[in-house]
Each structure stands twice: as structure tokens, then as C-alpha cells.
C-alpha positions in Angstrom: 237.8 116.6 -2.3 235.3 116.8 -5.2 233.5 119.0 -3.8 235.6 121.2 -2.2 237.3 121.6 -6.4 233.5 122.6 -7.2 234.0 125.4 -4.8 237.1 126.5 -5.2 236.1 126.2 -9.6 232.6 128.2 -8.2 235.6 130.8 -6.8 238.0 130.7 -10.3 240.8 129.3 -9.0 240.3 126.2 -11.4 241.7 122.6 -10.4 240.5 119.5 -13.7 240.8 117.3 -10.9 241.4 115.4 -7.7 245.3 114.9 -8.6 246.4 118.7 -9.9 243.8 119.2 -5.9 246.4 116.5 -4.0 249.8 117.9 -5.8 249.3 121.5 -5.9 250.8 123.9 -3.7 248.9 124.0 -0.1 249.6 126.3 1.1 249.9 128.7 -1.9 246.5 127.3 -2.5 245.5 128.9 1.7 247.2 132.2 0.4 245.2 133.1 -2.6 241.6 131.8 -1.1 242.8 133.8 1.4 242.6 137.2 -0.7 239.6 136.3 -1.1 236.7 138.2 1.1 234.1 135.5 0.2 232.3 133.4 2.8 232.6 130.2 0.1 236.6 130.8 0.2 236.6 130.8 4.3 234.3 127.3 3.3 237.4 125.9 1.1 240.4 127.0 3.5 238.1 125.5 6.6 237.3 121.9 3.8 241.8 121.8 2.8 243.4 122.4 6.1 240.7 119.7 6.9 241.0 117.0 4.5 245.4 118.0 4.3 245.8 117.7 8.2 246.8 121.3 8.1 248.1 122.2 11.8 249.1 125.3 11.6 248.0 127.5 14.3 247.8 130.8 11.8 245.5 129.1 9.0 243.0 128.0 12.3 243.4 131.9 13.1 242.5 133.2 9.9 240.0 130.6 9.8 238.4 131.6 13.5 238.6 135.1 13.1 237.3 135.4 8.9 234.2 133.3 10.9 233.5 135.8 13.9 233.8 138.6 10.4 231.1 136.2 8.2 229.0 135.3 11.3 230.6 131.7 10.3 231.6 130.2 13.9 228.8 128.2 13.7 229.2 126.9 10.1 232.6 125.7 10.7 232.6 124.4 14.3 229.5 122.2 12.9 231.5 121.2 9.9 234.9 120.7 11.6 233.8 119.2 14.7 233.4 115.3 14.1 236.9 115.6 12.1 239.2 117.2 15.0 236.8 115.9 17.7 238.7 113.3 18.4 242.2 114.0 17.5 242.7 117.3 19.4 241.9 115.5 23.1 243.2 112.1 22.0 246.6 113.0 20.2 248.4 109.9 18.3 251.5 108.8 20.6 
């Protein structure tokens, strides 16, 4: 989470700590990041979705489409693969 906070601060979205990020409305944060047309913003969206288990398909559709636009498909795939490898194919009952 600290690394994501650092990236968010680089984008001008200032968070002072993990507690502030944890309490912030994630959907609002993702909408704000979606407006920033930079690869770093895409990395933050992907990281936040992974960290906070945001499974709404609209976020993942945005991540994939933007990754294609920035030619970052490999980055998104490899950075998220380990996290979702088992949760997608072995859902909890």
C-alpha cells in the first residue's frame, strides 16, 4: 500500500498514510485515476483493484483496454497473475 501511496502522490493525489487510503472512497479514487491518461495512473488502478479486491468488471475492462492503448498488457498480466491465479480458477465456496 505504501508503494501505491507513493505513486498516487507522484500523480498529484496526496495521501499521508495507509489509514487515509484505506478510508478513502475507492470508487471515487478509481474514477479520478481513470481521468489521468498516464501509464502510472493505470498501474495505480490495477494495484488498487488487486489490493482491495475490486472485482467489478468495468474496472478490469478499463485496465485491459488502457493497457492495450499503452502497450502494457504484459505488465498488467504479470503484475496481477499471481494474485488472481487461484481466486479466478478456484473460487471460494
